[in-house]
C-alpha positions in Angstrom: -76.0 36.7 -31.5 -77.5 39.8 -32.8 -80.9 40.3 -33.9 -82.6 41.1 -37.1 -85.8 43.0 -37.9 -88.0 40.9 -39.5 -91.5 41.6 -40.1 -93.4 38.6 -39.0 -95.9 38.1 -41.9 -93.2 37.7 -44.8 -94.7 38.9 -48.1 -93.3 37.8 -51.2 -94.5 38.7 -54.9 -93.6 38.3 -58.6 -90.3 38.9 -59.6 -90.2 42.5 -61.1 -89.0 42.3 -65.2 -86.5 39.8 -66.0 -83.0 39.1 -64.6 -80.7 41.8 -63.8 -78.2 43.5 -66.4 -75.0 43.7 -64.5 -72.4 45.6 -64.8 -68.4 45.3 -64.4 -67.3 43.1 -61.8 -65.6 46.1 -59.6 -67.3 49.0 -59.5 -69.7 51.1 -62.0 -73.2 52.5 -62.0 -74.9 51.9 -58.7 -72.8 49.7 -56.6 -69.0 49.4 -55.1 -67.4 46.1 -54.9 -64.6 44.9 -53.1 -63.2 41.6 -52.6 -62.3 42.6 -49.2 -65.1 44.6 -48.1 -67.8 43.5 -50.0 -70.1 44.9 -52.3 -72.8 47.6 -52.2 -76.2 48.0 -53.7 -77.6 51.4 -54.8 -80.5 51.7 -52.0 -80.6 53.5 -48.8 -81.5 52.2 -45.2 -83.3 53.8 -42.6 -80.9 54.4 -39.9 -82.8 52.9 -37.1 -82.2 49.5 -39.1 -78.0 50.1 -39.7 -77.6 47.6 -37.0 -80.5 45.1 -37.4 -81.2 44.7 -41.1 -80.3 41.3 -43.0 -76.9 41.6 -44.2 -75.5 39.1 -46.0 -71.8 37.3 -45.2 -69.2 35.8 -47.5 -66.8 33.7 -45.7 -63.4 34.0 -46.6 -61.7 30.8 -45.9 -58.4 28.7 -46.2 -58.3 26.1 -48.9 -55.7 24.5 -50.7 -54.0 25.5 -54.2 -53.7 29.3 -55.7 -57.0 29.9 -56.7 -59.2 31.7 -54.2 -62.4 29.9 -54.6 -64.3 31.4 -51.5 -65.0 34.5 -54.1 -66.4 32.5 -56.4 -69.7 34.5 -58.0 -68.5 37.7 -56.4 -69.6 40.4 -56.5 -72.7 39.8 -58.4 -74.1 37.0 -56.4 -73.7 39.1 -52.9 -75.4 42.2 -54.8 -78.6 40.5 -56.5 -79.4 38.3 -53.4 -80.0 41.3 -51.1 -81.5 43.1 -54.1 -84.1 39.9 -54.5 -84.8 39.7 -50.6 -85.7 43.1 -50.2 -87.8 43.3 -53.4 -90.0 40.1 -52.5 -90.1 39.9 -48.9 -90.9 42.5 -46.0 -87.5 42.0 -44.4 -85.0 44.7 -43.0 -81.8 44.0 -46.0 -78.7 46.1 -45.3 -77.6 47.4 -48.9 -73.9 46.8 -48.1 -72.6 43.0 -48.0 -69.6 41.9 -46.1 -66.4 39.5 -46.3 -65.6 37.8 -43.1 -63.4 35.2 -41.8 -64.4 32.5 -39.1 -61.5 34.0 -36.7 -63.3 37.1 -36.4 -64.2 38.4 -33.5 -67.2 40.0 -34.4 -68.4 37.3 -36.8 -71.4 36.4 -34.1 -72.6 40.1 -35.5 -73.6 38.1 -38.7 -76.6 35.6 -38.0 -76.3 34.1 -41.4 -72.7 33.2 -43.3 -72.3 32.0 -46.6 -69.5 29.2 -47.6 -68.8 28.6 -51.4 -67.0 25.8 -53.7 -65.8 24.5 -50.4 -64.3 21.4 -52.8 -60.7 22.8 -51.3 -60.9 23.6 -47.9 -58.5 23.1 -45.6 -59.3 25.2 -42.9 -57.0 26.0 -39.7 -57.5 24.7 -36.3 -58.6 28.7 -35.5 -61.4 28.5 -38.5 -62.6 25.6 -37.0 -62.9 26.6 -33.1 -64.2 29.8 -34.8 -66.6 28.1 -37.0 -68.1 25.6 -33.7 -68.4 28.6 -31.6 -70.3 30.8 -33.8 -72.6 27.8 -35.0 -73.4 26.7 -31.1 -74.2 30.1 -29.9 -77.0 30.3 -32.6 -75.3 31.3 -35.9 -76.3 29.5 -38.9 -74.3 28.5 -42.2 -75.1 27.9 -45.6 -72.6 25.9 -47.9 -72.9 25.8 -51.9 -71.5 24.9 -54.9 -69.3 22.1 -54.7 -69.8 18.4 -56.9 -68.8 15.1 -56.8 -67.5 12.9 -54.2 -64.0 13.9 -53.9 -65.1 17.7 -53.4 -67.8 16.1 -50.5 -65.1 13.9 -49.2 -62.7 17.1 -48.8 -65.7 19.5 -47.2 -66.6 16.2 -45.2 -63.3 16.1 -43.4 -62.8 19.8 -42.5 -67.0 19.9 -41.2 -66.2 16.7 -38.8 -63.2 18.6 -37.4 -66.1 21.1 -36.6 -68.4 18.7 -35.1 -66.8 15.3 -34.8 -69.4 14.2 -33.1 -72.2 15.7 -35.5 -73.2 14.2 -38.9 -75.1 16.0 -41.7 -78.3 14.8 -42.4 -80.1 14.5 -45.6 -83.5 17.2 -45.7 -86.7 15.4 -46.9 -88.4 17.2 -49.2 -91.3 18.0 -46.7 -88.8 20.1 -44.5 -89.6 23.4 -44.1 -87.0 24.8 -45.6 -88.5 23.8 -49.2 -91.7 25.6 -48.1 -91.3 28.1 -45.8 -92.0 31.2 -48.2 -91.9 29.5 -51.7 -93.2 26.0 -51.9 -90.7 24.1 -54.0 -91.7 20.7 -55.7 -88.4 19.3 -55.8 -84.9 19.6 -54.4 -83.4 21.7 -57.1 -80.1 20.6 -59.2 -78.7 23.9 -60.4 -76.2 24.2 -62.5 -73.5 26.9 -63.5 -74.7 28.8 -66.9 -71.9 27.6 -68.8 -72.6 24.2 -68.3 -76.3 25.0 -69.0 -75.0 26.9 -72.0 -73.4 23.8 -72.9 -76.3 21.5 -73.1 -75.0 20.3 -69.9 -77.6 18.5 -66.8 -74.5 18.3 -64.0 -71.3 19.5 -63.5 -69.5 16.1 -62.9 -69.9 12.7 -63.9 -70.3 11.2 -60.6 -73.0 14.4 -59.4 -76.4 13.1 -60.6 -78.5 13.7 -57.3 -78.7 17.4 -55.6 -78.4 16.9 -51.9 -79.6 19.1 -49.3 -78.2 18.5 -45.8 -78.2 19.7 -42.1 -76.5 20.0 -39.0 -78.5 20.5 -35.9 -77.5 21.4 -32.4 -78.5 19.2 -29.2 -82.0 20.9 -29.3 -82.6 19.8 -33.0 -81.9 23.5 -34.0 -80.3 23.4 -37.3 -77.5 25.1 -37.5 -76.3 24.5 -41.0 -77.6 23.8 -44.3 -75.2 21.9 -46.8 -75.9 22.6 -50.5 -74.2 19.4 -53.1 -74.5 18.8 -56.3 -76.3 22.2 -57.1 -75.0 25.8 -57.4 -77.3 28.7 -55.7 -74.8 31.2 -56.0 -74.4 31.0 -60.1 -78.7 31.4 -60.2 -77.8 34.5 -58.4 -74.9 35.9 -60.1 -75.6 35.1 -63.7 -79.5 36.4 -63.7 -79.1 38.9 -65.9 -76.9 36.9 -68.8 -79.5 35.1 -70.4 -83.4 35.6 -69.8 -84.0 31.4 -70.5 -81.6 30.5 -67.7 -83.0 33.3 -65.4 -86.5 31.1 -65.8 -85.3 28.2 -65.3 -82.9 28.7 -63.1 -83.1 31.9 -61.0 -86.3 32.7 -60.8 -87.5 28.7 -60.6 -85.3 27.8 -57.7 -82.4 29.7 -57.0 -84.1 32.6 -55.4 -86.8 31.3 -53.9 -84.6 28.4 -52.3 -82.5 31.0 -51.1 -85.1 33.2 -49.7 -86.6 30.3 -48.0 -83.2 29.2 -46.3 -82.6 33.0 -45.1 -85.7 33.0 -43.8 -85.7 29.9 -42.0 -82.2 31.0 -40.7 -83.7 34.7 -39.5 -86.9 32.7 -37.8 -85.9 29.5 -35.8 
């Protein structure tokens, strides 16, 4: 597993201004984006850290249906989270995100991978084996943005193919991941901006409580965090759309928890 340059004292600060005002989806002032190659912010990185800086890696996975849900919130979330991570911590952050597949030979080059909307997931056997190998060899997976019992069941069936003998365990609020950099006082339920604008407090009738579950290896290392009945990615993606949404969800929950999760993944 590739190493990441991480300054030992994590320095974090205040959010600069309000939400970032994003541009058109696939290209524009200051960044490039492609659903195959990833998205690029506009800062430069020291050549010494080209291969050691944290790089946001989004997983392209197999699912039912015609819609590529693996790409939800792209590219804005993949631009904004690295931007805030660089702004608010002392971590070296690569300006360009990457799209990976679970069967890639170089998957282990990315210590942190992100899966979004797995409610229609249908992993191939190769993807199952690739994810198992990646996690047991030291990688870390974040799963985000799926809601209700039906979507949980579909994801659960897939993750049990990866680890038939390991059960996702609910993380208590006292767990370090909620306090490592930012001290969260609750497990947040982050709704999409569309739901929030309609006055909704949840995305589904059967999703009234957020769940954060971990999967652990034989030594007790958390290999994956599963964020169910919540949507951190929308908090990253939509930070520049409405200042109230930014204050209520992006600044208060989505970025603090996202930064905590990445910092935890890089230091454990």
